[in-house]
VODO-404645 format. One line per field, with one value per residue: x, z, y of N, C-alpha, C in turn. Coordinates in pm, 1 decimal, padded with zeros to 6 digits. Example, Ala and Ser with C-alpha at 12.3 -4.5 7.8 and 13.67 -1.06 7.14 Angstrom:
% VODO-404645
n.x 01319.0,01285.0
n.z 00780.0,00708.0
n.y -00569.0,-00225.0
ca.x 01230.0,01367.0
ca.z 00780.0,00714.0
ca.y -00450.0,-00106.0
c.x 01320.0,01290.0
c.z 00780.0,00787.0
c.y -00330.0,00003.0
This chain:
% VODO-404645
n.x 00085.1,00074.6,00219.1,-00014.2,-00182.9,-00361.0,-00421.3,-00281.9,-00282.2,-00141.5,00098.3,-00028.3,00010.3,00088.2,-00060.4,00115.3,00388.7,00405.7,00556.3,00573.0,00423.4,00117.5,00093.5,00281.2,00159.8,-00091.3,-00004.7,00146.2,-00046.6,-00209.8,-00030.1,00024.1,-00228.6,-00257.7,-00051.8,-00148.0,-00394.3,-00302.4,-00142.2,-00336.5,-00445.3,-00231.4,-00093.5,-00328.4,-00544.2,-00640.9,-00928.9,-01069.6,-01014.4,-01149.7,-01406.9,-01729.6,-01814.3,-02020.0,-02356.1,-02361.9,-02173.9,-01913.1,-01566.2,-01235.0,-01017.6,-01138.7,-01182.9,-00922.7,-00859.8,-01051.2,-00961.9,-00722.3,-00815.6,-00944.4,-00726.4,-00587.4,-00775.9,-00809.9,-00548.7,-00398.4,-00549.8,-00702.6,-00984.3,-01286.8,-01551.0,-01742.0,-01798.3,-01893.1,-01805.6,-01538.4,-01503.5,-01449.3,-01198.9,-01019.7,-01077.8,-00840.4,-00646.4,-00402.7,-00357.6,-00108.7,-00068.0,-00268.2,-00201.9,00058.5,-00000.8,-00153.8,00037.9,00224.3,00069.8,00023.4,00286.5,00320.7,00119.0,00218.2,00446.7,00333.3,00217.9,00449.4,00538.8,00371.0,00359.1,00188.0,-00089.8,-00337.8,-00351.0,-00473.6,-00493.6,-00251.8,-00322.1,-00622.6,-00951.4,-01072.1,-01271.6,-01359.6,-01334.8,-01032.2,-00970.9,-00850.3,-00519.5,-00517.4,-00789.2,-00800.1,-00608.9,-00730.9,-00976.4,-00882.2,-00763.7,-00986.2,-01137.7,-00961.6,-00930.2,-01191.5,-01228.7,-01015.8,-01104.2,-01318.4,-01165.4,-01020.2,-01217.3,-01305.4,-01067.3,-01021.3,-01244.7,-01178.2,-00930.9,-00870.8,-00670.1,-00557.3,-00505.9,-00289.3
n.z 00000.0,-00094.3,00065.9,00242.5,00211.4,00388.6,00712.7,00992.2,00891.0,00882.3,00762.2,00677.1,00865.8,00773.2,00848.5,01067.8,00962.4,01077.0,01266.2,01196.0,01366.6,01543.6,01790.2,01761.6,01553.9,01665.5,01886.9,01753.1,01599.1,01807.3,01952.3,01753.0,01724.9,01983.3,01991.6,01796.0,01901.8,02134.0,02016.2,01896.3,02109.2,02239.7,02273.3,02208.3,02232.9,02539.4,02659.3,02478.2,02438.8,02639.7,02589.1,02501.7,02188.0,02078.5,02126.6,02315.8,02503.4,02482.8,02488.7,02380.2,02568.1,02767.3,02632.9,02612.9,02881.7,02953.5,02796.9,02926.9,03171.8,03085.5,02990.2,03233.9,03383.3,03228.6,03175.5,03406.4,03623.9,03767.0,03944.3,03821.1,03904.9,03803.5,03490.5,03317.8,03436.9,03373.1,03138.6,03182.2,03249.1,03536.0,03657.9,03725.2,03582.1,03331.3,02972.5,02913.2,03148.0,03129.8,02889.1,02952.2,03166.3,03032.1,02849.6,03031.8,03155.0,02936.9,02895.5,03132.5,03095.2,02866.1,02974.8,03130.8,02926.2,02791.0,02945.2,02887.1,02721.9,02597.2,02402.6,02452.6,02720.8,03044.4,03132.5,03361.2,03554.6,03689.0,03749.2,04083.9,04174.9,03922.0,03628.6,03450.6,03126.5,02819.2,02694.7,02420.0,02371.4,02527.8,02400.5,02148.9,02219.5,02337.7,02118.8,01953.1,02116.8,02141.5,01871.3,01800.8,01965.2,01876.9,01626.2,01702.1,01828.0,01611.6,01472.2,01672.3,01727.1,01478.7,01468.6,01672.6,01604.6,01340.9,01292.6,01132.5,01028.0,01130.6
n.y -00116.1,00213.8,00505.2,00698.7,01011.8,01101.0,01219.5,01056.6,00798.3,00477.4,00241.1,-00076.1,-00369.8,-00690.2,-01017.6,-01246.0,-01455.8,-01752.4,-02022.9,-02378.1,-02536.4,-02606.7,-02474.0,-02262.8,-02121.9,-02047.0,-01893.1,-01700.4,-01557.0,-01462.3,-01296.3,-01108.6,-00984.6,-00884.2,-00692.3,-00522.0,-00422.5,-00293.9,-00101.8,00056.3,00194.2,00312.9,00626.5,00757.3,01038.0,01196.8,01355.3,01199.3,00927.6,00805.0,00859.6,00763.5,00647.4,00524.8,00402.7,00196.7,00266.1,00195.0,00253.8,00345.4,00321.9,00172.5,-00069.2,-00178.4,-00202.6,-00393.5,-00615.2,-00664.0,-00759.9,-00993.3,-01144.5,-01174.9,-01322.2,-01555.6,-01665.3,-01623.9,-01683.0,-01499.0,-01372.9,-01248.1,-01053.3,-00881.2,-00849.4,-00651.6,-00417.1,-00422.9,-00292.0,-00030.6,00194.6,00312.5,00646.4,00780.9,00650.3,00673.7,00687.0,00576.7,00426.0,00223.2,00097.3,00006.9,-00167.1,-00358.7,-00462.2,-00566.7,-00762.1,-00929.9,-01019.7,-01169.6,-01361.0,-01485.8,-01600.8,-01799.7,-01952.2,-02029.1,-02234.9,-02438.5,-02719.5,-02897.5,-02868.4,-02979.8,-03011.3,-02899.5,-02552.1,-02421.9,-02232.0,-02125.8,-01995.5,-02018.7,-02298.5,-02357.4,-02559.5,-02604.2,-02476.0,-02625.2,-02560.1,-02514.5,-02440.2,-02207.7,-02041.2,-02014.9,-01897.2,-01655.5,-01537.4,-01497.4,-01322.3,-01102.8,-01029.7,-00954.5,-00728.3,-00575.7,-00500.8,-00335.2,-00140.5,-00037.0,00109.2,00289.8,00435.4,00556.4,00724.7,00897.9,01037.3,00995.6,00810.9,00521.1,00176.2,-00099.5
ca.x 00000.0,00157.8,00191.5,-00133.9,-00169.6,-00457.3,-00363.8,-00293.4,-00281.2,-00017.7,00104.7,-00090.1,00102.9,00021.6,-00055.6,00249.3,00427.8,00445.4,00621.6,00494.9,00342.1,-00009.9,00119.0,00347.3,00060.8,-00186.6,00063.5,00185.6,-00161.7,-00252.7,00063.5,00000.8,-00349.4,-00229.5,00026.5,-00235.0,-00489.5,-00226.2,-00101.0,-00452.3,-00470.5,-00108.9,-00084.7,-00459.8,-00560.4,-00736.9,-01027.9,-01141.2,-00990.8,-01247.9,-01539.1,-01807.3,-01848.0,-02134.7,-02462.1,-02332.9,-02081.3,-01778.3,-01461.9,-01107.4,-00940.1,-01212.1,-01158.9,-00793.1,-00872.5,-01125.6,-00874.6,-00627.2,-00884.6,-00967.8,-00595.7,-00560.1,-00867.3,-00790.3,-00414.5,-00334.9,-00640.1,-00767.6,-01130.2,-01358.5,-01689.1,-01832.2,-01735.6,-01932.4,-01719.7,-01403.4,-01501.3,-01421.8,-01073.0,-01035.2,-01058.6,-00701.6,-00558.3,-00366.9,-00344.5,00018.0,-00088.4,-00349.7,-00122.2,00166.7,-00060.3,-00189.3,00160.2,00281.7,-00016.6,00053.4,00415.2,00296.2,00041.1,00309.2,00534.0,00253.7,00205.7,00580.8,00555.1,00267.2,00406.4,00080.3,-00208.9,-00455.4,-00345.9,-00543.8,-00410.7,-00210.4,-00387.0,-00761.5,-01031.5,-01111.7,-01402.9,-01392.8,-01239.1,-00941.1,-00982.2,-00724.0,-00435.5,-00567.2,-00913.5,-00767.9,-00544.5,-00830.9,-01070.1,-00817.8,-00746.1,-01118.8,-01171.7,-00873.9,-00962.1,-01320.1,-01210.2,-00924.9,-01190.5,-01385.1,-01063.3,-00991.6,-01321.7,-01304.1,-00950.3,-01042.4,-01339.7,-01112.6,-00833.3,-00844.7,-00562.5,-00600.4,-00398.6,-00260.9
ca.z 00000.0,-00096.7,00178.1,00223.5,00250.7,00493.5,00845.9,01084.0,00828.1,00894.6,00677.0,00737.7,00893.2,00738.2,00950.8,01082.1,00906.8,01198.2,01249.1,01139.9,01463.7,01582.6,01900.1,01707.5,01476.2,01758.5,01964.1,01660.7,01568.7,01928.2,01979.6,01647.6,01760.4,02106.1,01954.5,01718.9,01987.0,02220.6,01930.3,01872.9,02227.5,02271.7,02214.3,02182.0,02317.0,02649.2,02712.9,02373.7,02454.5,02738.6,02545.7,02427.7,02052.9,02039.1,02227.0,02422.3,02600.3,02458.1,02458.7,02345.3,02687.1,02833.0,02561.2,02650.6,03022.0,02950.6,02747.8,03035.0,03269.6,03024.8,02994.5,03373.0,03425.2,03153.0,03184.6,03537.3,03727.2,03842.4,03949.2,03781.5,03955.9,03724.3,03358.9,03258.8,03495.2,03314.6,03019.8,03224.4,03320.4,03648.4,03615.6,03744.4,03489.3,03206.8,02858.7,02931.3,03255.1,03082.3,02788.6,03022.7,03242.1,02934.2,02799.8,03141.8,03170.7,02822.9,02925.7,03235.5,03032.1,02777.7,03058.9,03163.5,02803.1,02759.3,03023.7,02844.1,02601.6,02538.6,02380.8,02505.3,02867.5,03102.8,03176.5,03500.3,03643.9,03653.6,03858.1,04184.8,04159.8,03781.9,03563.5,03362.0,02985.8,02758.0,02641.6,02284.3,02381.2,02582.0,02293.8,02046.5,02276.2,02355.6,01984.2,01910.8,02200.6,02105.8,01734.0,01803.0,02023.4,01789.8,01524.7,01766.3,01852.0,01482.1,01443.2,01774.3,01709.4,01359.6,01504.5,01761.8,01540.6,01202.7,01280.4,01079.4,01011.0,01250.4
ca.y 00000.0,00334.3,00594.8,00779.6,01151.3,01126.5,01230.5,00945.7,00666.5,00402.6,00122.3,-00192.7,-00478.4,-00815.6,-01122.3,-01304.3,-01585.9,-01823.3,-02151.8,-02487.8,-02609.2,-02546.4,-02380.6,-02143.5,-02048.7,-01985.0,-01787.9,-01593.6,-01472.8,-01392.8,-01186.6,-01009.1,-00910.9,-00810.0,-00573.5,-00435.1,-00352.4,-00202.5,00009.3,00142.8,00275.6,00385.4,00759.1,00816.9,01156.8,01201.4,01263.2,01126.7,00784.0,00758.5,00901.9,00663.5,00691.6,00443.8,00401.2,00099.5,00324.3,00144.0,00352.3,00283.0,00286.3,00065.5,-00195.6,-00235.5,-00242.6,-00520.0,-00722.3,-00693.0,-00843.5,-01124.8,-01213.1,-01210.9,-01428.3,-01679.0,-01723.4,-01606.1,-01731.0,-01392.2,-01380.9,-01127.0,-01063.4,-00796.2,-00832.2,-00523.0,-00313.2,-00426.9,-00205.6,00107.5,00218.8,00405.6,00786.2,00824.5,00578.6,00740.9,00596.4,00505.1,00327.2,00111.6,00025.9,-00063.0,-00277.2,-00462.4,-00526.2,-00645.2,-00879.4,-01018.0,-01084.8,-01271.5,-01468.3,-01559.5,-01684.1,-01919.6,-02031.3,-02086.3,-02358.0,-02533.7,-02789.6,-02977.2,-02786.6,-03048.5,-03008.7,-02785.7,-02439.8,-02442.8,-02135.3,-02102.7,-01939.4,-02117.9,-02357.7,-02382.6,-02648.5,-02532.1,-02511.1,-02667.6,-02452.2,-02489.5,-02363.7,-02075.4,-01962.8,-01985.2,-01800.6,-01525.2,-01481.9,-01448.6,-01207.1,-00991.2,-00988.8,-00883.1,-00595.9,-00499.0,-00440.2,-00221.7,-00037.1,00026.7,00207.5,00394.4,00522.1,00638.8,00827.8,00993.3,01127.8,00957.5,00712.3,00392.1,00078.9,-00178.2
c.x 00089.8,00123.5,00072.1,-00108.7,-00264.7,-00390.9,-00386.2,-00287.4,-00143.0,-00019.0,00042.2,00014.4,00032.8,00027.6,00081.5,00267.4,00484.7,00512.1,00525.2,00403.3,00213.0,00011.3,00183.9,00249.2,-00037.7,-00122.8,00104.0,00070.5,-00211.0,-00160.0,00049.9,-00120.3,-00329.4,-00153.5,-00059.5,-00328.7,-00417.6,-00182.6,-00214.0,-00474.6,-00350.4,-00106.4,-00218.0,-00481.9,-00669.4,-00803.6,-01099.3,-01127.7,-01089.8,-01391.6,-01607.0,-01846.3,-01968.4,-02232.8,-02432.0,-02241.8,-01938.0,-01683.2,-01328.4,-01028.3,-01006.7,-01192.7,-01028.0,-00792.5,-00945.3,-01036.5,-00768.5,-00691.2,-00913.2,-00839.0,-00565.8,-00648.3,-00832.9,-00655.1,-00351.6,-00425.4,-00706.6,-00919.4,-01189.2,-01503.5,-01788.6,-01766.4,-01771.9,-01843.7,-01581.0,-01392.7,-01477.8,-01288.7,-01101.6,-01007.9,-00914.0,-00602.6,-00530.0,-00363.4,-00218.5,00005.7,-00159.0,-00272.9,-00010.7,00113.2,-00099.8,-00064.3,00226.1,00200.3,00007.5,00186.3,00398.1,00218.4,00130.5,00406.5,00460.9,00247.0,00338.4,00603.1,00455.0,00307.9,00294.6,-00045.4,-00336.5,-00460.8,-00425.2,-00445.1,-00373.4,-00278.8,-00530.4,-00835.8,-01072.3,-01253.8,-01445.8,-01290.5,-01156.4,-00963.9,-00847.6,-00648.3,-00485.0,-00693.1,-00884.6,-00702.7,-00644.6,-00930.0,-01006.3,-00792.7,-00878.3,-01156.1,-01090.0,-00905.4,-01091.6,-01301.2,-01108.3,-01003.7,-01266.5,-01286.0,-01026.0,-01090.1,-01317.8,-01186.0,-00966.8,-01142.1,-01275.9,-01023.8,-00795.8,-00735.3,-00619.6,-00480.7,-00371.4,-00140.3
c.z 00000.0,00021.3,00147.0,00268.3,00364.1,00630.7,00927.3,01021.3,00843.9,00794.2,00751.6,00754.1,00860.9,00852.6,00953.5,01002.0,01024.0,01163.3,01199.2,01239.5,01493.9,01692.5,01849.7,01627.6,01567.6,01835.4,01875.4,01628.5,01691.6,01959.1,01878.2,01682.7,01887.0,02074.4,01879.5,01808.4,02082.6,02140.6,01899.9,01988.8,02259.5,02198.3,02180.4,02279.2,02424.0,02641.7,02606.4,02388.9,02553.6,02694.2,02464.1,02292.4,01998.7,02156.1,02343.2,02530.4,02582.2,02426.3,02444.1,02468.3,02762.5,02765.8,02603.5,02796.8,03030.8,02905.1,02850.6,03135.9,03214.4,03027.2,03136.0,03419.1,03357.1,03179.8,03323.5,03653.3,03810.9,03836.5,03909.8,03823.9,03870.6,03590.3,03295.2,03310.5,03433.7,03190.4,03055.4,03298.2,03433.8,03600.8,03627.7,03651.2,03365.4,03094.7,02875.5,03039.2,03202.2,02978.7,02856.8,03100.2,03148.6,02887.2,02907.6,03165.0,03058.7,02845.8,03028.2,03178.2,02941.0,02857.6,03100.5,03041.0,02763.2,02830.9,02983.0,02712.5,02527.8,02526.1,02436.3,02658.1,02921.1,03138.4,03322.7,03598.9,03597.4,03775.8,03955.5,04158.8,04017.5,03723.6,03463.2,03217.1,02932.8,02709.4,02501.7,02286.5,02427.5,02476.0,02185.5,02096.7,02287.8,02220.6,01934.9,01986.6,02160.2,01965.9,01730.0,01855.0,01945.8,01678.0,01579.8,01783.6,01723.1,01455.6,01543.7,01757.4,01586.9,01389.0,01591.4,01684.5,01398.5,01184.0,01232.7,01063.5,01140.3,01321.0
c.y 00122.5,00424.5,00683.8,00921.4,01185.4,01122.2,01103.1,00807.5,00604.6,00289.2,00005.8,-00301.4,-00609.7,-00916.5,-01189.1,-01432.1,-01662.7,-01954.9,-02257.6,-02557.1,-02532.4,-02441.8,-02252.2,-02058.2,-01976.9,-01870.2,-01670.8,-01500.1,-01397.5,-01275.5,-01073.7,-00921.9,-00829.0,-00681.2,-00472.6,-00354.8,-00256.4,-00080.1,00105.9,00239.0,00364.8,00519.5,00823.2,00932.7,01139.9,01338.4,01177.9,00975.0,00721.7,00785.1,00793.5,00722.4,00616.3,00436.4,00306.7,00155.2,00278.6,00257.9,00279.6,00238.1,00170.9,-00069.3,-00259.7,-00278.8,-00377.0,-00635.1,-00760.2,-00787.7,-00983.2,-01205.9,-01260.9,-01326.9,-01560.3,-01744.0,-01717.3,-01645.5,-01624.0,-01409.2,-01245.7,-01145.0,-00985.4,-00767.2,-00698.8,-00410.0,-00312.0,-00339.7,-00058.7,00112.9,00317.2,00548.1,00833.8,00753.7,00663.0,00637.6,00511.8,00397.1,00203.1,00029.7,-00054.2,-00183.0,-00391.8,-00537.1,-00612.5,-00772.9,-00978.9,-01090.5,-01196.6,-01389.9,-01551.3,-01645.8,-01811.7,-02010.5,-02095.8,-02219.7,-02466.9,-02598.8,-02862.5,-02892.6,-02849.7,-03045.9,-02890.1,-02674.4,-02459.2,-02348.6,-02117.4,-02052.4,-02049.1,-02168.1,-02385.6,-02477.9,-02567.4,-02573.5,-02561.1,-02544.3,-02414.9,-02403.0,-02221.3,-01986.5,-01922.6,-01880.6,-01662.1,-01459.0,-01423.2,-01322.3,-01084.3,-00940.3,-00908.2,-00741.6,-00512.2,-00432.4,-00321.0,-00106.3,00035.2,00139.4,00321.7,00489.3,00610.2,00751.8,00936.4,01090.3,01088.2,00855.2,00578.6,00300.7,00006.9,-00128.1
């Protein structure tokens, strides 16, 4: 794609060329999507990053805060009592805070995944009182969850300042 003259447009990054194994493919796509959604929020202007651009109340900063909580619950065993509340970042949180917390959570989740050699095995950390999903299911679910919200983030960021691309 040739460089665009439109303000905020970035070159699009193609999907990753991952290794030959199922685990490398799943992890490669998940990490690609994680970087994409974090990049959408990183550098977004405040207060627009908190402003709902749709009737549901969804905002860009809240999406990344939610994804942080999903990563923590799924891979680190954190308990979430109110999923709807995860779509709102705290008023004192800056964009940099939320992005850094997401990236740190992803690093911790990847450390857990690094220790999982068998995709059919249950995740080692899970919420108390619940059965652990398989590593394969968790990777697939987290990819779906991140991709869905990355699409939302694409639209919300473009509405904020015209920035497009991954």
